Residue, then its C-alpha position, 0 to 999 in steps of 0.5 A: m556583392s553581398e560582402i561589398l554592400g554588407m547585405c544578405p544574399a537574399v536581399v541583393s538576389r531580390g534587388r537584382k530581380e527587381l532591376a531586371d523587372l524594371a528593365n523589361g517594363v514590369r513594375p514591382e509589387a508595392r511593399r507592404p507598409c512598415g510595422g511598429r506601434p501606431l502613433t498616440e494620436a492615431r491610437d487616441p483620436a481625442l488627444v489632439a483636440a484635448l491638447e489644443e483645447m488646453v493651450e487655447d488660453e496660453i497662446a502667444g505668437d507673431p501674427v506677421k510670421a503666423v508663428q505661435w508658441v505656448r507658456s506651459s512646458s511640454n512636461k507640464l502639458a503631458g502631466r495634465l493630459q495624464a491626469m485627463g486619462f490620456r497615455v502620452s509622454s512629453t516627447t509626444v506633446w512636443r512632436l504634436l505642438k510642433r506639428l500644430g504650428y507652435s514653437m519655443r520663442i522669446n520676447i521680441r522688443r518691437r512695440r513703441g510707446h507712441k503710435p508710429d503714425s502719431p502726428e506729434r511724433n512725426q511732427q517732432f522728428e521733422y522740427l528737430g531735424a530742421r533745427r539741427r540742420e539750422y544750427l550745424a549750417a550757422g556753425w553753432p554747437v549741437i550736442s547730444v546728452d544722456t546718462k549711460n548705464k550706471e556701472l558697479i566698480g569691481d569684480f563684476m561681470t560686463k556683457g560681451r566677449a573678449w579675446c583672452k587665454r583664460p576668462h576673467e574670474v568675477n563674483d557670482h552675484d552683483f551685490s552692490s555692497l561688494a562694489e567699490c563704488r557705483a559709477v554714473p557716466f553722463g556723456v556729451y556728444d558733439l555732432r559737429r566735431n564727432q567728439g564725446h565727453v564723459v563725466v563719471g559721477l560717483s553720487n546720484d543722477t540728478p539734473e544738477f549733476a547733468v547740467g554741470c556735465v554740460a558746463r564742464w564739457w563747454q569750457p574747453a569746447r568753446a576755446a577750442a572750437y566755438p570761441s564766438a558762440d553764444r547759443i547751443l542746441i541740446l538734443a535729449d530724451c523725454g524723460g529721466t534727469n534731463g526730461y521735459r517735465c523735470k523742472a530742476w533740469k530747466q532750473n540748472l540750464q537757467e542758472k548754470l548755463c544761461d546766466r553763468l556762461g551767457l548762453t542762449v540754450t535751445v533744447c529739443h527733446y525726442p518723443p517718448g520711446c525714441s531714445k534710440w534715435n539720440p545720436i549719443e546712443y549709437r555714436l558714443f555709448s555703444q562704442i564704449s560698451i563695445n570697447w569694455a565688452g567682457r572685461p571687468l571694470r575693476s577700478l575707476e581708472v580702468m573705466l576712464g581708461y576704456i572710455r578714453g581709449t574709444s575710437t572709430k574709423t570715422g574719427l571719434t574721439v573721446t575724453a573723460e573725467l572724474d566728478e567726485g562731488t555729491y548730488r542730492k536727489g529731490q531738488v525743489v523748484s518753487a513757483e517764484e523761480v519758475k516765474r523768473w525763467q527766461l523760457t520761451p516755448h516753440s510754436v511746434c510741440p512747445d512742451w518738447n521745444y523750448t529756448i532758455s535765455p540769459r537773465i540780465 
């Protein structure tokens, strides 16, 4: 048995005796505690209190999960404790922090800019949903618009992973001076037809560029699906080039869509901090990002190809085109031009909902 178990004969003999005693109802004597050095906190009881006092001002945490963590590293905390006269290592500090309920954590995006129970926020979502259902039921076009993340064209890393035998080699730094250009993709997503159209600009992301992209989409869309439509509903974020406070956005809507194309445009903005609810974000832009994940956008042709090749099982199709025009920032809209707008605010959240009609 000693050879089979790899133990010395004395241990096997003692084990047989203990088993025999158990069979006869005799409990063996309790073993003596193992030896070894005492724990640091047992040798110096003031250590734990000093550590808790030290991290008291550095505590962060998640009150829902009752988890806490600290900002300073265990090495720095150990050094500060050693300066106070304690004989302690970073490993001991790590163990004590874990025992006290702390852990290493990263930041979590959870807080919204507006209160979840804000009456205006909930009211706007209900009103926006009602207008969306109304337009879809009547056969009028409903589109969601926004600007996707700007991309450097060249040998630059893109987020995500892709199947390949060897990883793509890209620049170690994303210096814009090394880029062929900076692409500005603006998207229009047609909710009724589940179709997207992306215009890739090479200039600035301005309201003039944004409205021009909508006008580019409307020409073929009207001929293909909305020949008799004279009104359109636009769902947009609350800020940026298509924000509700942007006068240039409304001025270009008046001139390029309403007056030039004879459209009555209704705009409903999502409340601040709610851009993730905009359909274009999760139905179009996310799918495009997945399609080119882990693959460098080495040229504009490659980028346009990935956009046009985006599709889903639900039938999403995407078209794309290049806009090489120049758009200058800082378009100024005078008070006289504002007075000439045919803009009607809605009774519900008038800052976020308005209709612009053609000027006769």
